[in-house]
Structures are given as structure tokens and as C-alpha cells.
N, C-alpha and C positions, 0 to 999 in steps of 0.2 A: 504493500500500500504506500503510495507516494505521500510525502509530507505536504506537498503543495499541489493543488489541482491545476491541471493545464487544459481543462475542458472549457469550451466556450458555451454560451447560452444555447446556440444551435445544437451543440453536441448533447447537452442535457435534454433538449426537446426531442431530438432524434431517438434518444434512448427511451424516453417516456412513450414515444410513438410506437416503437417496436415492442416494448413490454406490454403496452395496452393491447396491441394487436394479438399478443399471446395470451391475453386474458388475465394478466396480472392486475391486482387491485392497486389503486392509487397509493394507499398506505404502505403497501409492500415496496412499491417503486421508490417511494420517498426514503424508506430505510436503506434500500440498496444504494441510492445516490449518496446518502449520508455516510455510508460505509466506504464507498469509493472516493468520495471527495468531502471529507469532514470540514466543516467551517465555510465551505464555498458552495455547497449544494443549494439548489433552489429552495425557497421557502415552501412550507406545507401548502399554502394557498396557491402558489404558482404551479406546483406539481399537480394538485387536484384540478386546477383550471385547465391545464393542458391535457390531462388524462380525459377529462370530459370533452374537450375539443376533439381529440382523436377518436373517442368512443362513438361520436356521432357520424363518423365516416369522413371527416375532414383530414387532409393529408399534409397541408402546408405547415412547415416549421417556422415560418415567418411570424412575427408578432401580429396576432389577429387585430390588435388595436391600431397598429400601423401609425403610431404617433411618437414623435420625438419628445422626450421629456423637456419641458420648458423650465428654465431656471426660475427660482423664486424671486418675485418682485413685490416689494412692499414700501416703495418710496412715497413721499408725500403727494406727488403728482398722481400716482396710481391710486392712492387712497381717496383722493378727491374724485377721481373718475368712478370708482366703485360707489362712493356715496351718492353721486349724481344718478347712477342707474337704480339704486335702491329708492331714492326719492321719487323717481319717475314711476316705479312699480315695486311696492314693498313685497310682492309675491314673486319677484324675479328669482330664477334659480341660479345657484353658484356656477353651474355648467354654462348657462347663457352668458353670465358675466365674464367667465374665462374665455369663451369663444369670441365675445365682442371685443375684449381688451387684449386678446392674444397673450394671455398669461396662464400659468398653471392653476388648476382647481385648488391645489393646496395653498397657493398664494392668495386666492380669493377668500378662502375660508379664514386664513390667518388675518387678513385685513378686516373682514367682517366681524370676527369674534374678538380679536386681540387689539386691533387698532381702533375700530369704531364701536366696539362693545355691543354688537348685535347678537341676538339669538333667534332661531326660527321656531315659531309655534303655529299650531293650527288655529284658524279663525273659529270663534265660538258661535255655534248655531243658536239662534234665538227665534221664537215663533213670529215675532214682529217687533219693529222698532217703536219705542214710546216717545211721544212728545213731552216737553216740559210739563204741560198741563196734565197729561196722562200720569206722569210720575207724581205730581202733587196730589192727584186724586187717590193714588195708591197709598201714599204716605198718610193722608187724612183718614182713609178707610182703616189702615193698620192701627193708627192711633186710637180710633174709636173702639176697635177690638181690644187693644191693650187696656183701655180704660174700663171696659166691661169686665175684663179678667185680671184686673190689677191685684197682685198678691194671691192669685188663685193657686190651689193645690192640684195634684195630678188627677184627683177624682173629678174635678170640674172639666178638665181637658178631655177626660174619658167620655164625657157626656156630649161631645161634639161629633156630629156625623156630617161628612162633606163628600162631594163628588161632582161629576160632570159627564157630558157626552164627549166621546173622542173617537176618531177614526183609527181602527187597527188595520194596518196594511199587511198583506200576505208577504211582501218583501220590503225590507227597510233599505233605503239607499245607504251606501257606504260613505264614510267620511273620506273625502278626496284629499290627496297630498297637495293638489293645486290650491287648496285653501290656506296653505301655510304662508306666513308672512314674516319678514325680518322686522324685529322690534328691539328697541333699546332695553337694557337690563332694568327691570322694575316697572316697565310700561305695561299697560293692560293689553290683553290679546284682542285683536280686531274681531268684530262680530259681523256675521252675514245672516240674512234671512233664510231660513230653511226652505228649500224649493219644494214645490208640490211633488208628491210621489205618484208614480203611475202604477197601474196594475190593479188587481182585485183588492177590495177593502170592505170592512164591515164596521158599521156604526155601533159602538158599545156605550152603554151607560154603566158607570162604575161608581159605587159609593163605599166609603170606608171610614173607620174610626181609629183610635189609637191601637186597637188590637189587630187591625188589618182590614181586608176587603170583607164587607158584609152583604153586598148585593152587586150583581153584575148581570146585564141582559143585553144580547145583541138585538138590533132592530132589523126587521125584515128588509130585504133588498128593495130599494126604490121607495121606501116609506120614510117620512120625516118624523121628527119628534113634535107632537102636538100637545096641547094642554091636557086633553082627555087621555092620551097615551101616557103622559108623564104622571098623571094622577092614578090611573087604574093599573098600570104595569110597573111603574117605578116606585112612587111614594107608597102605594099599597103594599108592595113587597118589603119596603123598609119598615113599615108599621108592623107587618106580620113578624118580621125578624125580632123586633124589640119586645113584642108581646110574648113571643116564645122564649126569648132569652131572659126576660124580666117579667115573669107571670104576675108578680105582685104589683110592681110599680109601672110596668109598661113604658110609655113615653114620658113619664114624669121626669123633668129635668133635662131631657134630651133636647138638644138644639141643632137645627138644620142650617148648614151653611152652603148655599149654592148661589150661582150668579143670577143676574136678572135677565136671562134669555127670555124671549117671548113666551115660550111654553111654561117657564118657571113662574112667571108673574101673571099668568092668565087668570081670569075670574074663577074658573072651575078649580084651579089648583089652590087659590087663596081660600075659597070656601071649604075645600077638603081639609086643608091644614087647620083651619079654625074648628071645624067639626071634630077633628081628632086631637085638638089641643096640642098640636105639634108646633113648638116654638121655633122661630127662625131668627138668625142673627142678621145684622145689617148687611145689605147686599151692595155690591159694587159692580158697575158695568165693566170694570177692568179687572175683575177677579180672576178670570181664566187666562 
């Protein structure tokens, strides 16, 4: 065994090519190369990459990437160019920046992370954007609830039942890497409105308390939530649950928290809640 390896990169690749053709595993080839050329053998990642390359029927031992390594560049002028590209599009990829400025990807990442203090995060999905007025309404509503439950114990929280209607999709869209954006350290992640999902879906009504879900019901396809449906199929189901779970006290002390959707505030629903002595908490048009 020679002390110093005299093999070139192409020699190593040719060896990997032949051994792969003979059915040798990449791990075994790596050990053989380390035995023949200790200290200068290709890395594990390189051996496995080329073994995979040849196992797919490819025969060339030329670097598949075909790119000459670019020297690192992090001077002030280049830093300002990178900053300009990020300012123009916070979601720009490091690969695009490297191609545009003709520098290595490692230089781009070094500038972004160490010189400019950027990190890349996924944009946060939100159901919809809120105006300042929307936010003030939510704060006011929350303060009203806090006042009602000021200093309350767990038992009082257990008495709240809340829920709403929601679409349940057969397939959920994946979170895309394209939503990632470069932000400064400590800055808030950008937000994007969740796009409508396609495919089959079912409209579910779900209610729960501190113990978990107590009622759920899918709506028939093509049918909407009306006041009569909400009373007879949803509220009646919740009432039955509490009368079974609390045969002595029933709905006593139980408080309903739902939004003021048209079906929820319909006359037939209001009359039913009064009839059952089912208390409701203050509603907000921005609760959901």
C-alpha cells in the first residue's frame, strides 16, 4: 500500500464505475478506496453520488455538474449587490443570486447569513388579513370576555362550549418552499393568505369544550347551513350531549360561544336557545 495516493479524480470515478457494474455496494466501494488511498479517497457523499450515477446506466466519468468551482467573494461591493437582489425579492433563492452575480453559492450564503444577518423562513399562512379596525374589534371583544371571566377558576372555563363550521378537504395543499423569504434576525416571518384548495371537500360543524370534541356533523353535499338546520341538527345535538353527561344539572351554567353567522343569529335559533335556557357569550363578527 502506497503512502501517498497518485490517483486522480477520474481514476476514482472509473473504479467506482467498474465496481458498481459488478454489483458492489457503495459502502463497500468506499472502504476499498479508503484502503487503497487513505486520506485522499473521495468522501462518502461523493462515492455514493457517483455509484448512483453509474447504477442508472450513465457511463461518463466527467463531473455531471460540469461547473468550475468559483472562488469565494464577499467584498463590500458584492455584499451591496446581494442586498439589492434581496430587497427586490425577499423570496429570491441563493442559487439565483449566485447565477446572477456569477459567484459561488457558498459565497452567497456567507454574505446573506454572516455579512447581512439574514435567515430564510417560511411565510406564515393566515386565513385572511385584518385591518386596523378588525384588530381593534378583536381586542375589544377579548377584553369583554376577560372581564366576564376575571379571576375565574378552571371549573368556569369547563362550562364553555364553542365551535364553528369548517370545510374539511380530502387533500390538504403542501407548504411550498417558494414561500420562504430572507428576513433579518429577530424580524417577524412574512404572512401570505392561504389559497383556496381544490378537490373534494365536506362541510363539518364541530363543537368542543375543555375536554375535547363533543359534537361533530358533516353537512350533506350541496346543502348550506340554515337556521333550522343549525337548531335541529347542531344545537339539539349539543343539548342532548349535556343532558346525558349532566343528568342532574343539564345546561345549567353552560355557555355557548359561537360567531354571528346568519344561521347562528337567526330568529329560530334565538328562540330555541331561550327555550332551552342555553346561555350565550358575547358574539363577534370577527370571531372565526
